[in-house]
N, C-alpha and C positions, 0 to 999 in steps of 0.2 A: 505491499500498499506505499512506503514512504518513499519507493523505488524510481527514478527517470526512466522514461521509455526511453528506448534507443533505437531508433529506425535507420535500417541498413540499406544502402540503394548499389548496385551493380553498373558496372562505366556507360550503361544505358540508359539507366536512371530509373530501374525495375526496384520497385521492392522486394528486397530477399526474404524469400520467406523459411520459416525452421526446416521444412522438410527442400529446399533445396538440394540438387543431387550435387552443387559445387561444394556444399558442407561434409558430406558424406565421409572422406580422408578423417575429418576431424573428429566425427562420431566413432568410427572403428580406432582411430589412435587412441581414444580416451579407454574402449574397452581392453585394449591391446597393453594399456598400462597400467591396469584396475583403478581408474579414477574415476568416480562416480562425477555424473552432470548432475548439478544443481539448476532443474529447468524451470523458470518462470518463465510461461508461454502465452498465457492469458488472464487480465484482470478480471476482475468481478463484472458479471453478465451484464450490471447495471449501466458499466461504464461504455456499453457497445449500444444501451438506449439512450433516445434523444433525452435531451435536457429539459426534461419539461415537468409538469405538476407530479405527471404518473411515477416518473423517476422515483423509486425509495432512495437514495443515494444523493436527492437533492442538492441538500445543504450540502454537502461533500463535493460536488461538480462544480456548485460557485464557487466555491472556495480555491477549487483548483482543476478552471478549465482545462487546463494541459494534462490529466488523466482521462478526458473524454474520449473516445475511438467511435463515437456516431459519425457514421457519414459514409458516403463511397469511394473515401479515397484511403480509409483503413477496411484489411482485409477483417472480417466479420467473426464473431468468436467462434461461431461453428469451424470456420474454414480453419483458426489455429488450434483448436482440438483436434480436428483431424490431421493437421501438418503434426504433432506431437504423438498419434498412433503410428501414422505412417512409420515415422526415424524406428521409433520403438520396437516396430515390428520388425525395421528392415536389420536392424542392428543388433540383436537379439545377445551378444556377447558383451553388450555395454549396458551397466545399472544406470538408471536415470530418474533423479527424484524429482519429482512433480509436484513443486511446492504447492504453500496453500490447496491444500488437501485435494491433490492431484488437478489444479487448476480449474477445477470443476465443483467448485462446493455448494452450488446452486444445484447440482443434479448428480448427487452421490449415488445415484444406479446407475449412472454412466462410469464413474470414478471406480465402483463394484464390476464391473463387468471389464475395465482396463484391466484392474490388478485381479481377475481371472483369468483373463485371455492372456497376459505380458508378465511373466514372470522375473524380469528386469528393470519392470516400475516399481519406487517406491512412493509413497507422500510424506506431506509434513503437515501439523496442525499450525503454521505461523500464520496469524493473521487471519484467520476465519472461525476462532472462535465463535461471534457473530452467528455465522451459517450453522457451525456444527453444534452450536447450542440451540440454534431455533428450533431443530428435528432432532430433539436429543436420541428417540430410538431409532429412528433409521441412523443417525451417526454410530449410537453404538454398536448398532446390529455389524455394522460395517466395517468396526475396529474388532469387535470381536472374532469375527469369519475370520479375518486377515490379520492378525496379531504381531505376524511378524514383519509387515509391511507399511507401519507408520511409524518416524520421528517425532520426536517432539520439538516443536521453536516454538518461536511467539514473534517473530518477524522486527523485534525489540533490541538494539545492539550498541550498547551494552543494555541489559533487559534487567528489571529491578524487581524488589522483594513482591510489593503491591502486584504488579504483572503476573508475577507466577504465582503469585495467591491466588488470584483471578481462573488463570489457569486449573489449575489441582483442585477449588474446588468446583469448577465443570464437569471435569474429567472424574474426580475421585466420589463425589455427592447425588447424592439424587432433589438438590436443593431446587427448587423452580420459581422463577421471577425474578429473578437479579440481572444486575448490568454486566452486559460482557466489559467494559472498561474499568479500569483500576479506580478510576476514581469517581465515584457514582454521584457527585456534583456536577461533573462535567456534561455538556452536550455530546451522546454518543457520537463516536469517530466514523462510526456507517451508519446501519439504520434504526432509526426510534424503535426496537422493540426490545424484551428482554431476552434471557435466554434460561434456561436449565441442563439440570445436571446430569451425566449421562453415565453416572455410577457404575463405571469400569469394573472388571476383577481385579485380583490382587496382581493375578499372573498378565494380563493385559497391560497393566500400568507399568510393570518391570518392564516390559520387551517396549512400550513406547519411551520410557523417560530416558532408557540408559542401553538395554539389552538390545535393540535390534540396529544401534549407531555403534554399540561393540565390534557387533561381527559385521558392519558393513566397511567400516576402518580397520578390520585387521585379516 
């Protein structure tokens, strides 16, 4: 959420998309060297919708108009997600960490299908607590079904104790209707809704917090 978008164009002025064949050797090299690829392919779905009263991230996009990707000059959300799957399928020897809940936190069914289909894909939880806690049963089911495929992340660098505390409440309790931001007195950074806890099993929490990262980096 806090990063800056980068648009790469080739010598003809054409936008270079993630599944461009000219990038293939780079993905292969990452696999050959055992280097996981942390990949932020798409922003929240609302960033691709018109910035009007129907956009649930309206306040954020009015504050940061450069985060809007609405319009024909940008590839669509679906096109970017399709490019992610094209690349991970074509490079099974490379591990891809699809950050922000698989780059598709609004559709955990699609994330689940991707994890079912591609064993070289891992996801993280960074900056998507609002979406995960919005659908706690679906999110819990996904993490329990794929306990070895999620990494803990907050997208805050450096992170802080209050931020971690909110994530822990979301993952470890069944509390309902609480703020996903560390400071509940501030306006929400994303949409205006509360979240509920996932109440994850202890073994899933252990894998999420540290076990999966240890396995990925050793």
